[in-house]
GUDO-140596 format. One record per residue (C-alpha): residue in three letters; chain; x, y, z; residue number from 1. Coordinates in steps of 0.05 Angstrom, whole numbers, plus 5000, padded with zeros to 4 digits. Each point is the difference from the previous one (the first is absolute). Layout:
N
SEDO, resn, chain, x, y, z, resi
SEDO, ALA, A, X, Y, Z, NUM
...
//
This chain:
161
SEDO, resn, chain, x, y, z, resi
SEDO, UNK, A, 5005, 5001, 5001, 1
SEDO, UNK, A, 5029, 5070, 4979, 2
SEDO, UNK, A, 4978, 5050, 5054, 3
SEDO, UNK, A, 5000, 5075, 4981, 4
SEDO, UNK, A, 5053, 5047, 5025, 5
SEDO, UNK, A, 4980, 5023, 5070, 6
SEDO, UNK, A, 5011, 5061, 5042, 7
SEDO, UNK, A, 5042, 4964, 5041, 8
SEDO, UNK, A, 5055, 4994, 4939, 9
SEDO, UNK, A, 5005, 5072, 4992, 10
SEDO, UNK, A, 5059, 5038, 5022, 11
SEDO, UNK, A, 4996, 5066, 5022, 12
SEDO, UNK, A, 5063, 5042, 5006, 13
SEDO, UNK, A, 4982, 5055, 5056, 14
SEDO, UNK, A, 5051, 5067, 5005, 15
SEDO, UNK, A, 4994, 5046, 5061, 16
SEDO, UNK, A, 5054, 5036, 5043, 17
SEDO, UNK, A, 4943, 5008, 5055, 18
SEDO, UNK, A, 5002, 4933, 5044, 19
SEDO, UNK, A, 4932, 5009, 5017, 20
SEDO, UNK, A, 4968, 5016, 4930, 21
SEDO, UNK, A, 5041, 4936, 4980, 22
SEDO, UNK, A, 4967, 4962, 5056, 23
SEDO, UNK, A, 4940, 5012, 4983, 24
SEDO, UNK, A, 4998, 4990, 4921, 25
SEDO, UNK, A, 5038, 4933, 5012, 26
SEDO, UNK, A, 4943, 4981, 5052, 27
SEDO, UNK, A, 4949, 5023, 4950, 28
SEDO, UNK, A, 5021, 4962, 4938, 29
SEDO, UNK, A, 5016, 4936, 5037, 30
SEDO, UNK, A, 4922, 5006, 5030, 31
SEDO, UNK, A, 4989, 4995, 4928, 32
SEDO, UNK, A, 5048, 4938, 4990, 33
SEDO, UNK, A, 5052, 5032, 4962, 34
SEDO, UNK, A, 5068, 4990, 5008, 35
SEDO, UNK, A, 5041, 5052, 5029, 36
SEDO, UNK, A, 5072, 5028, 4993, 37
SEDO, UNK, A, 5009, 5067, 5038, 38
SEDO, UNK, A, 5056, 5049, 4995, 39
SEDO, UNK, A, 5015, 5073, 5026, 40
SEDO, UNK, A, 5031, 5032, 4942, 41
SEDO, UNK, A, 4996, 5004, 4917, 42
SEDO, UNK, A, 5074, 4979, 4993, 43
SEDO, UNK, A, 4978, 4933, 5051, 44
SEDO, UNK, A, 4944, 4987, 4950, 45
SEDO, UNK, A, 5033, 5013, 4935, 46
SEDO, UNK, A, 5057, 4950, 5032, 47
SEDO, UNK, A, 4948, 4950, 5019, 48
SEDO, UNK, A, 4973, 5007, 4922, 49
SEDO, UNK, A, 5069, 4973, 4970, 50
SEDO, UNK, A, 5025, 5079, 4990, 51
SEDO, UNK, A, 5082, 4990, 5019, 52
SEDO, UNK, A, 5035, 5062, 5031, 53
SEDO, UNK, A, 5059, 5020, 4948, 54
SEDO, UNK, A, 5030, 5058, 5047, 55
SEDO, UNK, A, 5001, 4992, 5064, 56
SEDO, UNK, A, 5016, 5063, 5010, 57
SEDO, UNK, A, 4947, 5041, 5044, 58
SEDO, UNK, A, 5009, 5069, 4984, 59
SEDO, UNK, A, 4992, 4991, 4935, 60
SEDO, UNK, A, 4955, 5064, 4970, 61
SEDO, UNK, A, 4950, 4954, 4972, 62
SEDO, UNK, A, 4981, 4942, 5034, 63
SEDO, UNK, A, 4962, 4974, 4942, 64
SEDO, UNK, A, 5064, 4989, 4962, 65
SEDO, UNK, A, 5026, 4948, 5046, 66
SEDO, UNK, A, 4947, 4943, 4974, 67
SEDO, UNK, A, 5009, 4959, 4941, 68
SEDO, UNK, A, 4945, 4951, 4973, 69
SEDO, UNK, A, 5041, 4941, 5016, 70
SEDO, UNK, A, 4960, 4939, 5029, 71
SEDO, UNK, A, 5023, 4942, 5037, 72
SEDO, UNK, A, 4959, 4952, 5036, 73
SEDO, UNK, A, 4936, 5035, 4978, 74
SEDO, UNK, A, 4947, 4998, 5047, 75
SEDO, UNK, A, 4922, 5009, 4978, 76
SEDO, UNK, A, 4968, 5052, 5015, 77
SEDO, UNK, A, 4931, 5017, 4990, 78
SEDO, UNK, A, 4989, 5066, 5025, 79
SEDO, UNK, A, 5038, 5062, 5033, 80
SEDO, UNK, A, 4972, 5043, 5048, 81
SEDO, UNK, A, 5044, 5054, 5019, 82
SEDO, UNK, A, 4990, 5066, 5045, 83
SEDO, UNK, A, 5005, 5063, 4964, 84
SEDO, UNK, A, 5052, 5042, 5051, 85
SEDO, UNK, A, 5054, 4958, 5022, 86
SEDO, UNK, A, 5078, 5027, 5009, 87
SEDO, UNK, A, 5053, 4980, 4946, 88
SEDO, UNK, A, 4950, 4980, 4945, 89
SEDO, UNK, A, 4923, 5021, 4999, 90
SEDO, UNK, A, 4952, 4950, 4972, 91
SEDO, UNK, A, 4987, 5044, 4949, 92
SEDO, UNK, A, 5082, 4985, 4980, 93
SEDO, UNK, A, 4989, 4929, 5010, 94
SEDO, UNK, A, 4935, 5002, 4961, 95
SEDO, UNK, A, 5043, 5031, 4943, 96
SEDO, UNK, A, 5047, 4950, 5009, 97
SEDO, UNK, A, 4961, 4944, 4985, 98
SEDO, UNK, A, 4963, 5028, 4951, 99
SEDO, UNK, A, 5068, 5011, 4962, 100
SEDO, UNK, A, 5022, 4925, 5009, 101
SEDO, UNK, A, 4991, 4954, 4946, 102
SEDO, UNK, A, 4981, 4946, 5047, 103
SEDO, UNK, A, 4962, 5037, 5059, 104
SEDO, UNK, A, 4965, 5041, 4954, 105
SEDO, UNK, A, 4936, 4950, 5001, 106
SEDO, UNK, A, 4998, 5002, 5075, 107
SEDO, UNK, A, 4941, 5042, 5028, 108
SEDO, UNK, A, 5020, 5054, 5044, 109
SEDO, UNK, A, 4960, 5031, 5056, 110
SEDO, UNK, A, 5013, 5064, 5034, 111
SEDO, UNK, A, 4979, 5018, 5071, 112
SEDO, UNK, A, 5003, 5071, 5036, 113
SEDO, UNK, A, 4973, 5026, 5058, 114
SEDO, UNK, A, 4995, 5070, 4970, 115
SEDO, UNK, A, 4941, 5011, 4945, 116
SEDO, UNK, A, 5040, 5048, 4950, 117
SEDO, UNK, A, 4962, 4996, 4933, 118
SEDO, UNK, A, 5066, 5016, 4956, 119
SEDO, UNK, A, 5038, 4937, 5029, 120
SEDO, UNK, A, 4946, 4951, 4990, 121
SEDO, UNK, A, 4995, 5024, 4925, 122
SEDO, UNK, A, 5071, 4994, 4997, 123
SEDO, UNK, A, 5006, 4937, 5021, 124
SEDO, UNK, A, 4946, 4973, 4967, 125
SEDO, UNK, A, 5020, 5032, 4936, 126
SEDO, UNK, A, 5068, 4959, 5010, 127
SEDO, UNK, A, 4968, 4934, 4997, 128
SEDO, UNK, A, 4975, 4990, 5072, 129
SEDO, UNK, A, 4939, 4956, 5006, 130
SEDO, UNK, A, 4969, 5032, 5067, 131
SEDO, UNK, A, 5014, 5056, 5040, 132
SEDO, UNK, A, 4975, 4983, 5078, 133
SEDO, UNK, A, 4993, 5048, 5064, 134
SEDO, UNK, A, 5032, 4979, 5060, 135
SEDO, UNK, A, 4977, 4965, 5047, 136
SEDO, UNK, A, 4987, 4944, 4949, 137
SEDO, UNK, A, 4941, 4961, 5009, 138
SEDO, UNK, A, 4968, 4926, 4985, 139
SEDO, UNK, A, 4953, 5035, 4944, 140
SEDO, UNK, A, 5065, 5030, 4961, 141
SEDO, UNK, A, 5036, 4930, 5008, 142
SEDO, UNK, A, 4940, 4965, 4969, 143
SEDO, UNK, A, 5014, 5049, 4934, 144
SEDO, UNK, A, 5066, 4965, 4987, 145
SEDO, UNK, A, 4988, 4929, 4973, 146
SEDO, UNK, A, 4969, 5040, 4934, 147
SEDO, UNK, A, 5071, 5034, 4985, 148
SEDO, UNK, A, 5037, 4933, 5020, 149
SEDO, UNK, A, 4962, 4959, 4950, 150
SEDO, UNK, A, 5007, 5046, 4948, 151
SEDO, UNK, A, 5076, 5001, 5014, 152
SEDO, UNK, A, 4998, 4915, 4998, 153
SEDO, UNK, A, 4962, 5013, 4933, 154
SEDO, UNK, A, 5059, 5046, 4969, 155
SEDO, UNK, A, 5052, 4951, 5029, 156
SEDO, UNK, A, 4965, 4942, 4968, 157
SEDO, UNK, A, 4992, 5033, 4935, 158
SEDO, UNK, A, 5074, 5017, 4992, 159
SEDO, UNK, A, 5022, 4928, 5013, 160
SEDO, UNK, A, 4948, 4977, 4948, 161
//
């Protein structure tokens, strides 16, 4: 008997510098039976996704230039949910880096923020974010994620056929 893919098989990468917000989103996602990996920065998210640091210099004037699109031991992630405002690399920067990557561009990205700034929301959506959630994230928000993961899964299957 062949079983349909269940939510438990969907892997979400949660990115937030606030431990409280990170634990909240992790709990909400696990309540919805998603597998969750939580990290505290955009750069750690990129490393987890397989983008390798080329230059270890911390004082690099452009932090985005230290990553290359080289992947080893690729972990399948079905969705990235990230805070907008984080030190170092913002959620917007992470979104742009994911969408610029040939190997990561089909992963849906959702941005979260405690600030309701229409220009920020529009900029993220125009850059390719699937959703923009206002914090605190609620279970009703998490329930909106599954269609985006299914869409990302369909894109992935189209590319492999």
